[in-house]
ZATI-646118 format. One record per residue (C-alpha): x, y, z; residue number from 1; residue in one letter. Coordinates in Angstrom, 2 decimals, always signed. Layout:
N
NODE  c1  c2  c3  seq  type
NODE  X  Y  Z  NUM  a
...
//
This chain:
525
NODE  c1  c2  c3  seq  type
NODE  +19.55  +1.87  +23.19  1  m
NODE  +21.83  -1.13  +22.93  2  t
NODE  +20.99  -4.57  +24.35  3  t
NODE  +23.39  -3.92  +27.23  4  y
NODE  +21.77  -0.56  +28.02  5  q
NODE  +18.33  -2.17  +28.03  6  w
NODE  +19.56  -4.89  +30.36  7  f
NODE  +20.87  -2.27  +32.80  8  v
NODE  +17.57  -0.35  +32.51  9  f
NODE  +15.66  -3.58  +33.18  10  f
NODE  +17.68  -4.22  +36.37  11  l
NODE  +17.06  -0.63  +37.54  12  i
NODE  +13.31  -1.09  +37.05  13  v
NODE  +13.45  -4.32  +39.09  14  q
NODE  +15.30  -2.48  +41.86  15  l
NODE  +12.71  +0.32  +41.85  16  i
NODE  +9.94  -2.28  +42.12  17  h
NODE  +11.66  -4.08  +44.98  18  g
NODE  +12.30  -0.92  +46.97  19  l
NODE  +8.67  +0.13  +46.64  20  g
NODE  +6.96  -3.18  +47.47  21  t
NODE  +9.13  -5.36  +49.74  22  w
NODE  +7.11  -4.57  +52.87  23  k
NODE  +3.88  -5.37  +51.03  24  l
NODE  +5.37  -8.72  +49.99  25  y
NODE  +6.03  -9.42  +53.70  26  e
NODE  +2.47  -8.43  +54.70  27  k
NODE  +1.20  -10.89  +52.06  28  a
NODE  +3.17  -13.70  +53.72  29  g
NODE  +6.08  -13.71  +51.25  30  r
NODE  +9.81  -13.01  +51.79  31  k
NODE  +11.05  -9.45  +51.25  32  s
NODE  +13.85  -10.59  +48.93  33  w
NODE  +11.26  -12.01  +46.54  34  e
NODE  +10.37  -8.45  +45.54  35  a
NODE  +13.85  -7.93  +44.05  36  f
NODE  +14.36  -11.04  +41.86  37  i
NODE  +13.68  -10.18  +38.19  38  p
NODE  +10.72  -12.03  +36.58  39  v
NODE  +10.25  -14.16  +39.71  40  y
NODE  +9.03  -11.07  +41.56  41  n
NODE  +6.30  -10.64  +38.93  42  s
NODE  +5.20  -14.26  +39.27  43  i
NODE  +4.95  -13.83  +43.05  44  v
NODE  +3.10  -10.52  +42.62  45  l
NODE  +0.48  -12.23  +40.43  46  m
NODE  -0.13  -14.66  +43.30  47  k
NODE  -0.40  -11.77  +45.76  48  i
NODE  -2.98  -9.90  +43.68  49  i
NODE  -4.76  -13.19  +42.89  50  n
NODE  -4.27  -12.95  +39.14  51  r
NODE  -3.16  -15.71  +36.71  52  p
NODE  +0.58  -16.35  +36.34  53  t
NODE  +0.45  -15.79  +32.55  54  w
NODE  -0.18  -12.10  +33.24  55  w
NODE  +3.58  -11.98  +33.94  56  t
NODE  +4.25  -12.48  +30.24  57  l
NODE  +2.14  -9.42  +29.37  58  l
NODE  +4.34  -7.25  +31.59  59  l
NODE  +7.31  -7.88  +29.29  60  f
NODE  +5.65  -7.38  +25.90  61  i
NODE  +6.38  -3.86  +24.55  62  p
NODE  +3.34  -1.55  +24.21  63  v
NODE  +1.08  -4.12  +25.91  64  i
NODE  +3.01  -3.61  +29.14  65  n
NODE  +2.08  +0.08  +29.03  66  l
NODE  -1.54  -1.05  +29.43  67  l
NODE  -0.72  -3.71  +32.01  68  m
NODE  +1.35  -1.59  +34.41  69  f
NODE  -1.57  +0.66  +35.56  70  p
NODE  -3.77  -2.41  +35.97  71  i
NODE  -1.18  -4.13  +38.19  72  v
NODE  -0.63  -0.95  +40.24  73  w
NODE  -4.36  -0.65  +40.92  74  v
NODE  -4.71  -4.38  +41.65  75  e
NODE  -1.80  -4.18  +44.13  76  t
NODE  -3.42  -1.27  +45.96  77  l
NODE  -6.78  -3.05  +46.14  78  r
NODE  -5.11  -6.19  +47.49  79  s
NODE  -4.17  -4.12  +50.53  80  f
NODE  -7.55  -2.44  +51.03  81  g
NODE  -6.93  +0.71  +49.00  82  k
NODE  -10.19  +0.66  +47.01  83  n
NODE  -11.16  +4.33  +46.91  84  k
NODE  -11.32  +6.26  +43.65  85  t
NODE  -8.62  +8.58  +45.01  86  s
NODE  -6.31  +5.57  +45.57  87  d
NODE  -6.84  +4.41  +41.98  88  t
NODE  -6.24  +7.93  +40.66  89  f
NODE  -3.03  +8.42  +42.67  90  l
NODE  -1.75  +4.97  +41.72  91  g
NODE  -2.05  +5.77  +38.01  92  v
NODE  -0.99  +9.44  +37.87  93  v
NODE  +2.11  +8.83  +40.00  94  t
NODE  +3.13  +5.98  +37.67  95  l
NODE  +2.89  +3.53  +40.56  96  g
NODE  +5.00  +5.51  +43.01  97  f
NODE  +1.96  +5.98  +45.24  98  y
NODE  +2.67  +2.37  +46.24  99  i
NODE  +5.95  +3.63  +47.81  100  y
NODE  +3.87  +5.83  +50.11  101  y
NODE  +1.67  +2.87  +51.07  102  i
NODE  +4.68  +0.57  +51.49  103  n
NODE  +6.59  +2.83  +53.90  104  y
NODE  +3.96  +4.88  +55.74  105  t
NODE  +0.70  +2.91  +55.93  106  q
NODE  -0.15  +0.00  +58.21  107  d
NODE  -2.23  -1.94  +55.68  108  v
NODE  -3.58  -5.47  +55.89  109  q
NODE  -3.37  -7.99  +53.06  110  y
NODE  -6.79  -9.18  +51.84  111  i
NODE  -6.43  -12.90  +51.20  112  t
NODE  -9.84  -13.64  +49.70  113  d
NODE  -10.36  -10.38  +47.80  114  r
NODE  -13.26  -10.52  +45.33  115  s
NODE  -12.17  -9.97  +41.72  116  l
NODE  -15.64  -9.09  +40.47  117  k
NODE  -16.15  -5.45  +39.41  118  p
NODE  -18.07  -3.47  +42.03  119  t
NODE  -20.42  -1.78  +39.50  120  n
NODE  -21.41  -1.69  +35.82  121  a
NODE  -18.92  +1.08  +35.00  122  t
NODE  -16.02  -0.86  +36.49  123  a
NODE  -17.15  -3.96  +34.60  124  d
NODE  -17.24  -2.05  +31.30  125  t
NODE  -13.80  -0.52  +31.85  126  v
NODE  -12.35  -3.91  +32.78  127  s
NODE  -13.81  -5.58  +29.68  128  s
NODE  -12.65  -2.73  +27.44  129  l
NODE  -9.09  -2.86  +28.78  130  l
NODE  -8.93  -6.62  +28.27  131  f
NODE  -10.26  -6.26  +24.71  132  a
NODE  -7.64  -3.59  +23.91  133  i
NODE  -4.84  -5.78  +25.31  134  i
NODE  -5.93  -8.80  +23.24  135  v
NODE  -6.39  -6.69  +20.10  136  a
NODE  -2.97  -5.05  +20.58  137  t
NODE  -1.33  -8.45  +20.96  138  f
NODE  -2.99  -9.82  +17.80  139  v
NODE  -2.23  -6.60  +15.87  140  h
NODE  +1.42  -6.59  +16.91  141  g
NODE  +2.32  -10.25  +16.49  142  y
NODE  -0.22  -11.97  +14.24  143  f
NODE  -2.53  -10.00  +11.94  144  i
NODE  -2.49  -6.30  +11.05  145  q
NODE  -5.15  -4.52  +8.94  146  p
NODE  -3.89  -2.43  +6.03  147  f
NODE  -5.59  -0.36  +3.33  148  v
NODE  -4.18  +0.24  -0.16  149  i
NODE  -3.73  +4.04  -0.49  150  p
NODE  -2.22  +4.37  -3.99  151  s
NODE  -2.28  +2.84  -7.47  152  s
NODE  +1.29  +1.48  -7.51  153  s
NODE  -0.02  -2.11  -7.56  154  l
NODE  -3.17  -1.26  -9.51  155  e
NODE  -4.89  -4.21  -11.20  156  k
NODE  -3.17  -6.54  -8.68  157  s
NODE  -4.27  -4.54  -5.62  158  l
NODE  -6.69  -1.65  -6.00  159  l
NODE  -7.06  +1.64  -4.16  160  i
NODE  -9.58  +0.91  -1.42  161  g
NODE  -8.63  -2.74  -0.90  162  d
NODE  -8.64  -3.57  +2.82  163  f
NODE  -6.10  -6.28  +3.61  164  l
NODE  -5.13  -8.49  +6.50  165  f
NODE  -1.34  -8.68  +6.75  166  v
NODE  +0.22  -11.73  +8.41  167  s
NODE  +3.14  -11.09  +10.75  168  k
NODE  +3.80  -14.83  +11.11  169  q
NODE  +4.79  -15.77  +7.54  170  n
NODE  +8.12  -13.91  +7.64  171  y
NODE  +8.35  -13.86  +11.42  172  g
NODE  +6.76  -11.33  +13.79  173  a
NODE  +8.97  -8.37  +14.62  174  r
NODE  +8.86  -7.14  +18.21  175  t
NODE  +8.02  -3.42  +18.56  176  p
NODE  +11.12  -1.23  +18.53  177  m
NODE  +9.26  +1.80  +19.86  178  t
NODE  +8.03  +0.70  +23.31  179  p
NODE  +6.24  +3.91  +24.29  180  i
NODE  +3.43  +4.19  +21.77  181  a
NODE  -0.34  +4.23  +21.53  182  a
NODE  -1.73  +0.73  +20.84  183  p
NODE  -3.08  -0.32  +17.42  184  m
NODE  -2.24  +2.90  +15.57  185  v
NODE  +0.78  +3.58  +13.42  186  h
NODE  +2.65  +6.89  +13.41  187  d
NODE  -0.22  +9.19  +14.34  188  s
NODE  -3.39  +9.25  +16.41  189  i
NODE  -6.59  +9.61  +14.36  190  p
NODE  -8.76  +12.73  +14.78  191  l
NODE  -6.13  +14.71  +16.73  192  v
NODE  -3.43  +13.91  +14.10  193  h
NODE  -0.53  +14.00  +16.54  194  t
NODE  +2.38  +11.57  +16.76  195  l
NODE  +1.40  +8.33  +18.46  196  s
NODE  +4.81  +7.53  +19.94  197  y
NODE  +7.93  +8.78  +21.67  198  l
NODE  +10.97  +8.38  +19.42  199  a
NODE  +13.12  +7.38  +22.40  200  k
NODE  +13.89  +4.99  +23.96  201  p
NODE  +14.24  +2.33  +21.26  202  q
NODE  +14.40  -1.45  +21.70  203  l
NODE  +16.94  -3.51  +19.72  204  p
NODE  +15.61  -5.21  +16.58  205  y
NODE  +14.36  -8.76  +17.07  206  f
NODE  +12.29  -11.00  +14.81  207  r
NODE  +10.74  -14.36  +15.69  208  f
NODE  +11.35  -17.19  +13.20  209  p
NODE  +8.85  -17.29  +10.33  210  g
NODE  +7.66  -20.32  +8.39  211  f
NODE  +8.68  -18.97  +4.98  212  e
NODE  +11.20  -16.60  +3.42  213  k
NODE  +10.41  -13.75  +1.06  214  i
NODE  +10.45  -15.03  -2.52  215  k
NODE  +10.65  -13.26  -5.86  216  n
NODE  +7.19  -11.88  -6.77  217  n
NODE  +5.82  -11.93  -3.20  218  d
NODE  +3.72  -8.88  -2.33  219  i
NODE  +5.18  -7.48  +0.91  220  v
NODE  +4.25  -4.77  +3.42  221  v
NODE  +7.29  -2.91  +4.75  222  f
NODE  +8.37  +0.34  +6.35  223  n
NODE  +9.43  +2.90  +3.75  224  w
NODE  +13.21  +3.11  +4.29  225  p
NODE  +13.58  +6.72  +3.14  226  r
NODE  +10.35  +8.09  +4.51  227  d
NODE  +9.25  +11.61  +3.51  228  t
NODE  +6.02  +11.69  +5.55  229  l
NODE  +6.10  +13.26  +9.02  230  f
NODE  +2.88  +11.33  +9.64  231  n
NODE  +0.11  +9.89  +7.51  232  m
NODE  -1.91  +13.13  +7.60  233  y
NODE  +0.81  +15.50  +6.35  234  i
NODE  +1.92  +15.47  +2.67  235  p
NODE  +5.46  +14.37  +1.81  236  a
NODE  +7.93  +17.23  +1.93  237  d
NODE  +11.36  +15.99  +3.05  238  k
NODE  +13.10  +12.98  +4.54  239  r
NODE  +12.40  +12.35  +8.23  240  y
NODE  +14.45  +10.43  +10.77  241  d
NODE  +11.72  +8.21  +12.25  242  k
NODE  +11.96  +4.99  +14.26  243  p
NODE  +12.02  +1.99  +11.91  244  i
NODE  +8.70  +0.55  +13.02  245  d
NODE  +7.03  +3.98  +12.76  246  k
NODE  +8.12  +4.72  +9.21  247  k
NODE  +5.25  +4.84  +6.74  248  t
NODE  +3.88  +1.43  +5.74  249  n
NODE  +4.34  +0.60  +2.05  250  y
NODE  +3.20  -2.36  -0.03  251  v
NODE  +5.05  -3.47  -3.18  252  k
NODE  +6.05  -6.58  -5.05  253  r
NODE  +9.45  -7.98  -4.11  254  c
NODE  +11.20  -8.55  -7.44  255  v
NODE  +14.74  -8.98  -6.08  256  g
NODE  +15.81  -11.01  -3.06  257  i
NODE  +19.20  -11.19  -1.27  258  p
NODE  +21.99  -12.38  -3.55  259  g
NODE  +20.15  -11.59  -6.80  260  d
NODE  +21.55  -9.60  -9.70  261  s
NODE  +18.81  -7.30  -11.01  262  l
NODE  +18.52  -5.45  -14.28  263  q
NODE  +15.63  -3.68  -16.03  264  i
NODE  +15.60  -3.63  -19.84  265  k
NODE  +12.91  -1.56  -21.56  266  d
NODE  +10.71  -1.90  -18.51  267  g
NODE  +11.11  -5.68  -18.12  268  i
NODE  +12.79  -6.99  -14.95  269  v
NODE  +15.59  -9.55  -15.31  270  f
NODE  +16.88  -11.54  -12.33  271  i
NODE  +20.24  -13.26  -12.65  272  n
NODE  +20.11  -12.76  -16.41  273  g
NODE  +16.62  -14.24  -16.90  274  k
NODE  +13.32  -12.44  -17.34  275  e
NODE  +11.29  -12.42  -14.13  276  l
NODE  +8.02  -14.19  -14.95  277  i
NODE  +5.22  -12.64  -12.91  278  l
NODE  +2.32  -14.69  -11.51  279  p
NODE  -0.79  -15.02  -13.65  280  e
NODE  -2.76  -12.68  -11.39  281  r
NODE  -0.11  -9.92  -11.67  282  a
NODE  -0.95  -7.39  -14.35  283  r
NODE  +1.92  -4.93  -14.84  284  p
NODE  +1.01  -1.57  -16.37  285  q
NODE  +2.98  +0.99  -18.36  286  y
NODE  +2.16  +4.31  -19.96  287  s
NODE  +1.41  +4.26  -23.69  288  y
NODE  +1.27  +6.80  -26.49  289  k
NODE  -1.80  +6.32  -28.68  290  i
NODE  -2.24  +7.97  -32.09  291  t
NODE  -5.72  +8.19  -33.53  292  i
NODE  -7.45  +9.26  -36.72  293  d
NODE  -9.03  +12.66  -35.92  294  p
NODE  -11.79  +11.88  -38.42  295  n
NODE  -12.73  +8.65  -36.64  296  s
NODE  -16.28  +8.35  -35.29  297  t
NODE  -15.30  +5.84  -32.60  298  t
NODE  -16.41  +6.76  -29.08  299  d
NODE  -13.00  +6.49  -27.42  300  f
NODE  -14.42  +7.55  -24.03  301  e
NODE  -16.52  +4.36  -23.98  302  s
NODE  -13.59  +2.26  -25.18  303  v
NODE  -11.35  +3.50  -22.36  304  f
NODE  -14.14  +3.04  -19.81  305  k
NODE  -14.63  -0.58  -20.91  306  d
NODE  -10.90  -1.19  -20.46  307  l
NODE  -11.15  +0.10  -16.86  308  n
NODE  -8.34  +2.63  -17.29  309  i
NODE  -7.91  +4.03  -13.79  310  t
NODE  -4.88  +6.34  -13.99  311  d
NODE  -6.41  +8.54  -16.65  312  g
NODE  -5.23  +9.80  -20.01  313  y
NODE  -4.63  +13.11  -21.75  314  g
NODE  -4.46  +14.44  -25.30  315  f
NODE  -1.09  +15.84  -26.31  316  e
NODE  -2.10  +18.09  -29.22  317  t
NODE  -4.94  +20.55  -29.92  318  p
NODE  -5.87  +18.38  -32.91  319  e
NODE  -6.53  +15.52  -30.45  320  r
NODE  -4.73  +13.08  -32.72  321  d
NODE  -2.48  +11.63  -30.02  322  s
NODE  -2.84  +10.95  -26.34  323  l
NODE  -1.00  +9.33  -23.45  324  t
NODE  -2.65  +6.65  -21.35  325  i
NODE  -0.85  +6.72  -18.02  326  r
NODE  -1.35  +3.05  -17.09  327  a
NODE  -2.26  +0.21  -19.41  328  l
NODE  -1.77  -3.56  -19.21  329  t
NODE  -0.19  -5.54  -22.06  330  f
NODE  -3.54  -7.24  -22.63  331  e
NODE  -5.45  -3.96  -22.98  332  n
NODE  -2.73  -2.51  -25.20  333  a
NODE  -3.30  -5.40  -27.62  334  e
NODE  -7.06  -4.78  -27.52  335  k
NODE  -6.55  -1.11  -28.42  336  l
NODE  -4.63  -2.09  -31.53  337  k
NODE  -7.82  -3.67  -32.90  338  t
NODE  -10.04  -0.61  -32.25  339  v
NODE  -11.15  +1.27  -35.35  340  s
NODE  -9.61  +4.73  -35.59  341  g
NODE  -6.49  +3.93  -33.54  342  i
NODE  -3.48  +4.03  -35.82  343  t
NODE  -0.71  +3.10  -33.36  344  s
NODE  -0.19  +1.92  -29.78  345  v
NODE  +3.33  +2.39  -28.50  346  k
NODE  +4.62  +1.70  -25.00  347  r
NODE  +6.61  +4.60  -23.55  348  n
NODE  +10.15  +3.56  -22.63  349  i
NODE  +12.22  +5.89  -20.50  350  r
NODE  +15.84  +6.20  -21.57  351  k
NODE  +18.77  +8.30  -20.40  352  g
NODE  +19.21  +9.65  -16.89  353  r
NODE  +15.94  +10.07  -14.97  354  e
NODE  +15.76  +12.57  -12.13  355  n
NODE  +15.61  +11.03  -8.66  356  g
NODE  +16.72  +7.58  -9.75  357  i
NODE  +18.78  +5.58  -7.22  358  f
NODE  +21.65  +6.19  -6.66  359  p
NODE  +21.63  +9.95  -7.07  360  c
NODE  +24.29  +12.55  -6.50  361  k
NODE  +22.39  +14.52  -3.85  362  h
NODE  +21.74  +11.62  -1.45  363  h
NODE  +24.21  +8.92  -2.40  364  d
NODE  +27.14  +10.76  -3.99  365  g
NODE  +26.72  +8.98  -7.33  366  a
NODE  +28.38  +10.08  -10.56  367  d
NODE  +25.17  +10.62  -12.49  368  e
NODE  +26.98  +10.59  -15.82  369  n
NODE  +28.23  +7.09  -15.06  370  k
NODE  +24.83  +5.82  -13.89  371  f
NODE  +22.68  +7.24  -16.67  372  a
NODE  +19.74  +5.04  -15.79  373  w
NODE  +15.96  +5.37  -15.87  374  s
NODE  +13.07  +3.46  -14.36  375  g
NODE  +12.81  +1.40  -17.57  376  d
NODE  +16.51  +0.82  -18.21  377  n
NODE  +18.36  +0.19  -14.99  378  y
NODE  +21.31  -1.75  -13.64  379  g
NODE  +22.60  -4.36  -13.32  380  p
NODE  +22.87  -4.09  -9.55  381  i
NODE  +23.55  -6.55  -6.73  382  y
NODE  +20.94  -7.14  -3.98  383  i
NODE  +22.96  -7.40  -0.72  384  p
NODE  +22.85  -10.63  +1.28  385  e
NODE  +23.73  -10.97  +4.97  386  a
NODE  +27.29  -12.25  +5.43  387  g
NODE  +28.36  -11.55  +1.83  388  k
NODE  +31.28  -9.22  +1.10  389  t
NODE  +31.53  -6.70  -1.76  390  v
NODE  +34.40  -4.61  -3.04  391  a
NODE  +34.14  -1.03  -1.82  392  l
NODE  +35.46  +1.88  -3.86  393  n
NODE  +34.23  +5.24  -5.10  394  l
NODE  +32.29  +3.54  -7.92  395  n
NODE  +30.42  +1.05  -5.70  396  t
NODE  +30.05  +3.22  -2.60  397  l
NODE  +26.93  +5.13  -3.83  398  p
NODE  +24.94  +1.86  -3.85  399  f
NODE  +25.92  +0.91  -0.31  400  y
NODE  +26.48  +4.29  +1.34  401  k
NODE  +23.13  +4.46  +3.14  402  i
NODE  +23.34  +0.76  +4.05  403  i
NODE  +26.71  +1.22  +5.74  404  i
NODE  +26.03  +4.53  +7.49  405  s
NODE  +22.32  +4.33  +8.37  406  e
NODE  +20.81  +0.86  +8.03  407  y
NODE  +23.80  -0.85  +9.67  408  e
NODE  +24.92  +1.98  +11.95  409  g
NODE  +28.57  +2.54  +10.97  410  n
NODE  +30.59  +5.72  +10.88  411  k
NODE  +31.44  +6.35  +7.21  412  l
NODE  +33.96  +8.86  +5.91  413  k
NODE  +35.57  +9.48  +2.50  414  v
NODE  +38.97  +11.20  +2.30  415  v
NODE  +40.13  +11.67  -1.27  416  g
NODE  +39.94  +8.22  -2.85  417  n
NODE  +40.05  +6.43  +0.50  418  d
NODE  +37.00  +5.08  +2.36  419  i
NODE  +36.95  +4.79  +6.15  420  y
NODE  +34.43  +2.80  +8.19  421  i
NODE  +34.58  +3.38  +11.94  422  n
NODE  +37.91  +5.21  +11.38  423  d
NODE  +39.46  +2.20  +9.63  424  k
NODE  +40.48  +2.34  +5.96  425  k
NODE  +38.64  -0.35  +4.00  426  v
NODE  +38.39  -1.78  +0.49  427  s
NODE  +35.46  -4.14  +1.12  428  s
NODE  +32.31  -4.42  +3.20  429  y
NODE  +30.39  -7.38  +4.69  430  t
NODE  +26.64  -6.93  +5.05  431  f
NODE  +25.00  -7.50  +8.43  432  k
NODE  +21.48  -8.15  +7.15  433  q
NODE  +19.51  -9.04  +4.02  434  n
NODE  +18.07  -6.51  +1.58  435  y
NODE  +15.21  -6.59  -0.92  436  y
NODE  +14.18  -4.77  -4.10  437  w
NODE  +10.54  -3.67  -3.98  438  m
NODE  +8.67  -2.45  -7.08  439  m
NODE  +5.11  -1.58  -8.02  440  g
NODE  +3.23  -3.27  -10.87  441  d
NODE  +2.16  +0.15  -12.14  442  n
NODE  +5.66  +0.72  -13.49  443  r
NODE  +5.28  +4.33  -14.61  444  h
NODE  +3.37  +5.45  -11.51  445  n
NODE  +5.15  +3.89  -8.55  446  s
NODE  +7.54  +5.37  -6.01  447  l
NODE  +9.61  +2.25  -5.43  448  d
NODE  +13.13  +0.84  -5.10  449  a
NODE  +14.22  +2.47  -8.35  450  r
NODE  +13.96  +5.76  -6.45  451  y
NODE  +14.61  +4.90  -2.77  452  f
NODE  +16.95  +1.90  -3.13  453  g
NODE  +17.17  -1.23  -1.02  454  y
NODE  +14.74  -2.26  +1.73  455  t
NODE  +16.49  -3.73  +4.82  456  p
NODE  +15.17  -6.91  +6.40  457  e
NODE  +14.48  -5.12  +9.69  458  d
NODE  +11.96  -2.94  +7.79  459  h
NODE  +9.80  -5.92  +6.75  460  i
NODE  +6.31  -5.83  +8.32  461  v
NODE  +4.54  -8.84  +6.88  462  g
NODE  +2.76  -10.61  +4.03  463  k
NODE  -0.74  -9.62  +2.84  464  p
NODE  -2.88  -12.76  +2.90  465  i
NODE  -6.36  -11.73  +1.84  466  f
NODE  -8.69  -8.85  +0.99  467  i
NODE  -11.61  -8.70  +3.43  468  w
NODE  -13.21  -5.56  +1.94  469  m
NODE  -12.79  -3.53  -1.24  470  s
NODE  -14.29  -0.05  -1.50  471  w
NODE  -14.62  +1.89  -4.77  472  d
NODE  -15.01  +5.57  -3.90  473  s
NODE  -16.23  +6.29  -7.44  474  n
NODE  -19.13  +3.86  -7.15  475  g
NODE  -22.60  +4.58  -5.82  476  s
NODE  -24.74  +2.81  -3.24  477  g
NODE  -23.96  -0.87  -2.86  478  l
NODE  -21.84  -0.65  -6.02  479  n
NODE  -19.18  +1.07  -3.94  480  k
NODE  -18.35  -2.41  -2.64  481  i
NODE  -16.36  -4.52  -5.10  482  r
NODE  -18.18  -7.74  -4.21  483  w
NODE  -16.02  -9.92  -6.44  484  e
NODE  -12.90  -8.97  -4.43  485  r
NODE  -14.25  -9.73  -0.94  486  l
NODE  -12.31  -12.49  +0.82  487  f
NODE  -9.88  -13.03  -2.07  488  t
NODE  -6.28  -14.11  -1.53  489  t
NODE  -3.48  -11.67  -2.40  490  v
NODE  -0.53  -13.90  -3.29  491  n
NODE  -0.59  -17.22  -5.10  492  g
NODE  -0.97  -18.72  -8.54  493  e
NODE  -3.96  -18.43  -10.86  494  g
NODE  -6.63  -15.75  -10.86  495  q
NODE  -7.94  -14.38  -7.54  496  p
NODE  -10.93  -16.31  -6.20  497  q
NODE  -13.46  -14.89  -3.76  498  s
NODE  -14.30  -17.02  -0.71  499  y
NODE  -17.04  -14.63  +0.40  500  f
NODE  -19.88  -17.09  -0.30  501  k
NODE  -18.14  -19.71  +1.84  502  y
NODE  -17.78  -17.16  +4.63  503  f
NODE  -21.50  -16.36  +4.44  504  l
NODE  -22.35  -20.09  +4.49  505  a
NODE  -20.23  -20.65  +7.62  506  l
NODE  -21.77  -17.58  +9.26  507  l
NODE  -25.29  -18.86  +8.55  508  a
NODE  -24.33  -22.30  +9.85  509  l
NODE  -23.03  -20.72  +13.06  510  y
NODE  -26.25  -18.79  +13.72  511  f
NODE  -28.43  -21.82  +12.95  512  v
NODE  -26.30  -23.99  +15.24  513  g
NODE  -26.43  -21.39  +18.00  514  e
NODE  -30.24  -21.18  +17.70  515  y
NODE  -30.76  -24.93  +18.09  516  f
NODE  -28.16  -25.15  +20.87  517  w
NODE  -29.97  -22.46  +22.90  518  k
NODE  -33.31  -24.12  +22.20  519  k
NODE  -32.00  -27.48  +23.41  520  r
NODE  -30.46  -25.90  +26.49  521  k
NODE  -33.75  -24.17  +27.34  522  a
NODE  -35.59  -27.54  +27.14  523  k
NODE  -33.15  -29.16  +29.57  524  k
NODE  -33.59  -26.33  +32.05  525  e
//
């Protein structure tokens, strides 16, 4: 829905509210017209039901308002003496329209000094639980979101089983675009494995100002632009048309920002003609071919275990004189060169046209003979910047086709050698938003921008700030926890440092302080 359509819908909702409550407003000592004035009517209603004015704000926050509406319906009914379980049930299941029946057919009295305390333990528990869910949903949606690393694309920088907290504030919190959705879950509901949202209606994209912009080398969580997962429980099989904020969450390193020229030479990323220098804590990996002396007595299994090779390896010949290690850092590659019995260590470099590389003929209409690129030798390409204009022709169109038609919502048509946007023949295009180039550090085992293309700004979720838990499924007992990774920062310079001991010290200080505070309070009493 467009902004205008949502405004009209908002006015209709206000009219529905006014028509169903104006008599109740009068019985509460207010004017009937106050039930029809947008926003103001909510402020007045909070006074009628004896609830704080700031509750009004919650009624206009997507997803949270789905939790607030039933609460307000029930509170309205109780403010006019409708306290029975049947009243509560009818108020909720009729989506508030039971209040129409009360408004027009019942001679009810307004209860001025209504008690707000729950009538029993069950009501108290439900009230507390609802409030906790509302607060958690607000924090999850606009401040901090938990995230777990599911794959090895950033291995050695972020590990499978790392549990992160992702800040929504650094790049600016994005308001939910899918307003009818279950709180605090992504695209599916756990256990039942069904979709957690209704695809329509959709709210227009809006992002609050952040206090920093995405920089080269930042690790970023974003929605996968060309999602192939129906939901997180079903394996990838095809591309799905999902709402932006319900596309699968991905985490990669942003190597190219708006306005950059990007090129990859033999696996090394160059930005604006200069090699992109990764942070010290980043440890890019590539696959390597290792040749060994078959007569060597070296225990290579132990050597590979000591190097913490996580993506595995495999021998290529029956003689077991050569093998491929699927992911190896530069540092470990140098170490292997010094191991007795290893005769050569050579990094695999992909050349020629690689299947599935962006842009491709099937999805983007690219001439694959002209763009004979691979994941290791790619580009140069331009990273689109909002407000900048590029020449548009049959050679450049494959790079921007999905941007024009899908990400920026234009009607695109090609007739012969001519390109039409919204039925107008064009030779250039001006971008409406910024785009980013996201890549994994595990360069030969990462589904990233080299295969799905640009990431639009409206797909950005947030910035991982620290690892609060790290779980190694291959460990045993307490060794399943990677203690050295607990409470470590994700981005930044230098090697990761754990702040777990400081957290434990503060926790101990809190409990000691609480003990003495309670003891002192007991003495005074």
